[in-house]
N, C-alpha and C positions, 0 to 999 in steps of 0.2 A: 704879549699885545694881542689884542683882536686883529686880525687881518695882515699879520706881519710874516706869517709863515711857522712853521714848526709843529709839534708834537700838542696834540688838544686833549683834553680830558676823558677822562673813561666814564661809564656809567655808574650812579652810585645806587644806593639801596632803593630811595625813592623811586629811583627810574625803573627799574626793574618790578616794582609793586607796580608802578602804572599800565606797565606791558603785559603783566600777567592779569592785572585787571580786565586789562583787555581782553583777554584770551578766554578768563572765565564768563566775562559778558556773553560772548558769544557762544560759549557753552549753555549757558542760561537759557538763552531763547529757545537753543535748538531742544533742550528739556521741556520748557513751557508748550513750545508747541506741538510737541510727543504728547505731554499729557492732555491738552488740552485738545488736539483731535484724536483720543486714543478709540474712540469709538467709529474711528472713519477712515477706514482702512483700504481703502479702496483705492484700484491701481489710477485711479483720476485723482483722487487724493492725493496721493502721495506725487507724484509724478506734476501735476497740472495744480493743486491746491484746490483742488474741486472745482475750478472755473469760476470760482467766487473772488478773486484779486478784485483790487480797486486801482486808481490810476497812480495815484502819489507814489504809493508805497512801490507799484512796480516802475514808476519813471526812476525814483531814489534806487532802486536793485541794478536798472538799468546802465547807471550814470557810476552806480560802485563796482559792477562787472568793467566799465570800461577803465576806470582809473586802476588801474593792476599798481605789484608795486613797482614794477618797470617803470609804469608811468610818472608814478609821483615821486619817482626817484629822478628819471631821466628827462622829464619835459622842463623841469628847471634846467638842470644841465646844459639843454639845448638854449635856451634863451643866451644865458649864459657865454655860450661858446659862439652860436651860430646870431641870437639877435629875437627879433618877434616875429620873422615872416611865420613862424608855427601858429602864430594868434589867426593867421587867414584860414585855419583852418574851421574856424567858427563858420565860415560861409558855408564849408562842407558839410557840418553838422546840421546846417539848414536846410540843403538839399538833401541828403540823407534820410533824413524826419520827414521830409515831404513825401518822397519816393517811396520808403519804407510802409508810410501808415497809408497811403491814398492807393498804392499799387497791391503790392503784397499781404497787408494787413485783411484788405476784404477776401483777397482770392482763398487765402488759410482757414479763417472762419466762416467762407462757405462751404470748404470743403469737410470741417468741423476733424482737423489732424491732430493729432499728439507728437509725432515726430514731421520734422520738415522734410525729410528725405520720404515720406507718405508720396508727397505728389509726383516722385520720378517714378515710384510705379504707377501709378494712375494715368499720368501723362505718355510714358514711354515703355519701361518694362521692367521686371521685379531686378533682374542683374543690373542693371543702373540704377534700382534703388540700393542696392546694395553695396554697391561699387561707390554712391555718392557718400554713403553713410560710412563704409571704410574710409574714405581720404578725409571724412569729418574728426572720426577718432585720431587717424593720423596728425591731422593739425593741432587737435586740441590737446592729446598730448605733448606736444611739440612745444605748443602755449603756455602749459603748467611749467613748463621747467621756469624756473626763477633765478637760478642761479645764485640762490643761497649758500654759502659757505660752512652754515654751523648746524649738522648736525643734528642737534638739540631742539634746535628752531626749527627745523624742518620736521623733525618729527612731532614734536608742540603742535607746531601748524596743522600741519596733515592729522594729527588725532582730533584735533578740533573740529577739524574739515569731517573728517566719517563720521563722528559724534552725530552733530546737527544735522548733516545728510539725511546717515543711517535712521535716526529718530523721527527727525522731524518733517522731511520730504522740501516739495519746494516752497512752503508758507516759511519754512524754517528759515530756507536761502534768502527768501528776498528779507523777509524782517532783519535778518541780519544783517544782509548788506546795507540797508536804513541806517542802522548804527554803523557800522563801520564809514560809510558817507562822512556820516557827520565828523567822526576820529578826522576822517582824514583832511579835510577841510579845516580843522581846527590846526592840525598839524602846520598847514599854509599859512595859514594866520597867524600863529603864533612866529615863524618864521620872520612874514613880513613885518609883524608889530614890534620885536626886537630890533632887527633892522633897520626902522624906522628911528626909533629911539638913539640909537649908535650912531647913526647919519646924519642927524638934525632933521628927520622929516623924510614926508615920502616925497616930496618936491624934491631936496638932496638927489634921492636914487633916481628921481627921473631925469634930472640933469646930467648927473655921471652916465646913466645909462645911454643918452642923446650925444654927449661928447663921445665916447665910445664904439659911436655908430652900431649902438642897439637897437634904435627906434626906426630902421631903414626896414620896413616890411614888405613893401610893393614894389615888385621886381615882375617887369611886362614882360622880360626877356623870353621870345617862345621856345629857346633851346630845352630841348624835352631832356639833355643830359645833364642839365643844370639839378640839383638835389634839389633846390627849394625856391620857385618861382609860383609870382600869383597863379597861374596857368595850370604848373603841377601841382599846384593844393588845392583850387578850387575844383579843376577838372579830374587829374586822377584821383583826390584826396575824398571826394564825392562818390565815384566809384569803390574804392578802396572802403568806405564806410559804411557804402550798400551792402557793399558784401559781407560786412561781418554783422550788421543789424537785420538783414532781409531773409537770409536763407543761413546764417549759424544757429544751431539750435541752442546754444547756450542762452542766444536772445530770443527769439523766435518763443521758445517755453515760456519765457517771461510773459511778453505779452499778449499769448495765446489763453494765457491762464484767469485774463481779465474777464467778469460775469458778461460784459456786453461790447460787442464793435465798438461803442463811443469810447468806454474806457480803455479799450486797447489803442486805440487812436490819439486818443488825449493821453497816455501815458507816454510816447515815443514824441509827444511835443512837448510836456513838462520835461521827458529824460534831455531834450535839445537844451532847453534853457539852462538845466542844469550841467551839461558839457560847455555851455558857454562859459558859466562861474567857474565851474575848473579849470579849464584850460587857461581864465585869467588870472586868476589866483596861481598856479603852475608858474605862468609866465613871471608876474613879477613876483615870486619869489627867487627865481632867476637873476632877474632886474636888480634884485636885493642884493644877491650874491655876488655879482659885477661890481657894484658899488661900494662894497664892502671892500673886495679882492683886486679891486683896477690897478694897484701899484704892487700885487704879490701874488700872482696867479699859483694856487696850490700843486697843480698837475705838474706846471713844467719846471717848479720849484723842485719837484720830487717829494712831494709830504702825501701824495696819494698816487696810489697805481693809472686810474683810470677814470672816466669822466666820471661813472656813474655813483663815485665816490665821496663829487664834489658837496652835494647837498647833505647828506651824513656828516662830512668836515665840518661843514660851516654850523649845524645846529649844534655840534660840541664845542665850537670854537667859540658861540654865542650866545648859550642858553645853558652852558655848564653851570653857571654859578642859579639856577633856578633848578633845583631838583624837582626832578618829575619832568618837567618838559619837555628835556631828550626822550626820555621813555613815550613821552606824548606823542614825538615825531617817528620813532621806532615803530610804535602802536600803529599812527596813520600808513606805515610804510608796509607794514604786516598786513592791515586790513584788505588793505589794497589785494595783495596777495592769497588772503581767506576768500576774498570775495571771488577773484580766480578761478582758485581749486576748488570751491565750494559748487560753485553755477555749473562749471566743467565735470565735478563726479556727477552732480542730477541730469546733468544733459547727457552725458555718457551712459548713464542708467536707463536713459528714457529711447534713446535710439538703438541701444541693445537689447532691450524688452520688446520694443514696440516692431524692428525691423529685423529682427533674426532670431528673437525666440517665439514670439507669440504666432508669426506665421507658421511658425513649425509644430509647438504645443498647445496647439488650439483647445484643449480640454482641462487646460491649469484650472485649480480652485484659485478664488480671493485670498483664501491663506497663504496656498503655493506661493501663488504672482506676490504677496508681501512679502514675504522670504526670501522669495528670490531677488525684490528690488534691494532690501537690505542687506543680503549677501552680496550684491555686485555693487555697493555703495562701499563696502571695505576692502572689495576689491580693488573697483578706480582708485579710490583716497592712495589703498598702499603702492598703487602704480605711480600716482603723482609724487610721492614721496622720494620712490626709489628714481623716478625721472630727475627730480629736484637735485639729487643727492650727486647724480651722474654727471649734471651740467656743474655741479661747484667742482668737480675734478677737473672738468675737461675744460674749463676758461672758454676762448673764443667759439666754440661750439653753438654757446649759449645764443650767440646772434644769429647762426647760421640756421636755428631752429625754428626763432622767431620770424626770419625772412621766409621758411617755407610758408609759414600759415598762410601769408599774403600772397606768395606764390598758389597757392590751391586754391584760394577764395576767389580767385578771379576767374579761372573757367569754370567754376563751380557755379556761380554766379552767372556765367553763359550760356550756362546749361537752360539752367532754370528759365531765363530770359528767352533763351531760341523756343521753349516750351509754352510759356505765357504767350507770347506776343507771333509767333508764325506757326501757323497751323502746317504748313508746310513740312517742318523739321519731324521727322518721324526717328526712331529708336536706333538706327545705324547713322543715321547724320549726326543726331546728338551725340552718342558715345565718341566717334571718329572727331568729332569738332573739339570735345573736350579732351580727349587725349593731345591732339594735336596743340593747342592752346597751354596743357600743361608741361608738354616738352618745352615748348618755348619759353614759360616764364622759369621753368627750372635751369632752364640753360644761361639764360636772364641771369637771373637771382643768385645761382651759386657760383656764377663767373664774378658777378661783384663783388659777394664775400671773398673770392679768391682774390680776385685782383680789383681791392676798393679803389672808389671813385679818386681823381688826382684833386689837390686845395683848389685848382680854379673850377672845379664841379662843386665842392663842395662849400667854397667861400668862408671858410673859419675865418672870424675877428678877429683883431690883434690881440694879446695878452699880456703883460706886463711884470718882469720880477724886481723891477728896480727899487721896492720899497722892502722887500725878504730879509729878514738876517742872515740867510744866506741863500745861495744860487746855484744851482747844478744847470749843466748844458747839457741839453736835450740830444737823440741820438736824431739822425738827419733820416729824412723819409728815402726806401729806395723807388725808383722810376719803374712805375709800370709801362708792360710790353704795348706798343700800339691798338691793339685789340683791346685792350682793358679801357684805355684813354677814349675808345667809343663806343662799341657796342653794346659793354660790360658796365657805362658808366649812364644807364638808362635809368632817371631816378627812380629810387624805389617804390615810390606813390604812382608810378604809372604802370608797375606790372599786373595788378589786378586787372586795370582798362586794358593793356595788351592782353591776358589772356581772355577777358571775357568777350573783345572784339574778334580775335581770333575763332574763338569757339563759334562764335555766332556765323561767322561770316563763311567757315568753311564748312560747320555742320550745316547750313543751308544748302551749300553748294553739292556737300555728299548727298543727302534729302533728295535733294532733284533727281539727282543720277540714277538714284536708290529705289523711285517711285515715291516718293514723300508727295506729290502733286496730286496721287492717284487712289492715296490712302484713305479706310473708311472712314465715317463721319465721329467725328470726338464729342463728348460730352461738352457745353459750351461752358460748365463753370469753370474748367480748367483752362481758361483762358481770360486774359482781362478782357474787362467788360467796359464798356463806353461811363455808365453809371459809377463805376470804382474810381474814376477820374476826379477828385474834389467834387464829390457828388455834395449835395445839399441837403441831405440828410444823414448824419452822424448813427443817432439812434434810433430806437424804435419812437413810435407815436408814444407809449405810454412813459415815455422815458425822459420825453422833451417838455419841459414847461414853459411856451415862451413870455415873458413877462415883461419886457420892454420892448414894444414893436418897434422904435428908433433904431433899434443896436440890431433888430432881427432882419430888419429893412437894410439897411447898410449892410453888415457882413454877418447874415447868418450861420454859417459854417463857422466861423470864430466864437459865435455864441452858445453853439451846443457844445462847444469845447467848455466856455466858461459853465455851462448848467451842471457837464459832467465834473465840476471841479467844487460847485457847491457841496457834494454830496462828501468832501473828502475834510471840510472845515473843520470838525470833529477831530479827524486825525493832526491839523494841522496846529 
């Protein structure tokens, strides 16, 4: 009986068919883009889609890259165990989209960069660019560690990514992401719809969640040691997502591939709406899970070993009677993995070529560059498969690797902001500040991994096993040392903020000491301009067609975005 514990069904033949169809569909897109663009084999075409992409597909690709396999599985488990505080990240997505679109995008477009780390050389020095690129490679390879424990699936996923990344370049990545996003959202909808039927409607799911304390999202406690509060999510979360969207090559490469600045900005705002929809469906999937298992928690009962297995267990429990639907869900989870790995491969190729190879080998022919891009795609694809395989053998190392990804992005963001906002910051100050910020975040972050925060900081909600067919006794938690209960308990959401602030402040102080106030005049295009901040003209005059003076008068800024969207109706 559903929701009472015990073993659940396994995959049927139709589930494997659906899953295989998804993999073949992704391969088909890559092949189509390769054949379609076989006459356009330039470096810009491979890495940036010829800078001719439009807002909506890029926005969907940005959202799909957010929905990694871990996000698809982990976010519903978050709602099940901790409630809907995670929903407040919707505020963070809004702030992140505005900052990235209005500050970083105009600057990157103005400079015409391909690699986000080109800016570090233009503003500081080549050694700092190399360091920034190296940090990105480390965090990206860590990010692609997905924790999958089936070598067959690992090899299949990696092979597909290598195929369409190698043959189709960024266009294949973006259009494959569009397909994968649709599949991921369909997986959430399938879980919610079946759960509503079993529980007697969405209202019953909502009432069960309310009675279980899952709907108490707003906690205004300013304590930075508490894992999720309004302040940690809105303040710390905004900086964390800015550090991911504004300077991470996987994201930057997508929106700078747009054909105009207006499309690039609009892609981020459409992506913002996509993130709202995604997190809402993921959270409601978690509430559906709680409604079904409110009297028999599979984790406490010993039916599963980790929280990440909650949603797959639910799917096989409630959807096994519908052949092919569990396969759709697994395809959704692995679509997130495909999106993450494919975008990582393409971005790694871009930074390797632009930051390491082309500055040294300046006389490469177009044909040599094309073969080099394809060869690097194969290399980084194989590296991602290897890293994922290692993670499947090392268990808890996975979470440490994902945390390191966040620890690195904060100091890097601080370095960019120091350069973009303060003319005083020089190369010495920027480098020293980033090192100090990195050391501090690694100290706190790794300490938090070794000594996880206590339950009074994480606030897990109560779960029951009174309705299970059998009950297991859980192992009591070990009490961490005193330092772990304070310094190492800093909310993980604040790590990026800590790293960014430390880098900026210490970088400015060192710059002042080392002559930053007397350095030569810099190119003004390297700094944020007043006209970049919510300017009233997203697009060039040739692009804007104002047809409604009332809308234009009230909210001309938003109207320009609507004008850009009109070009997307054919796609929609």
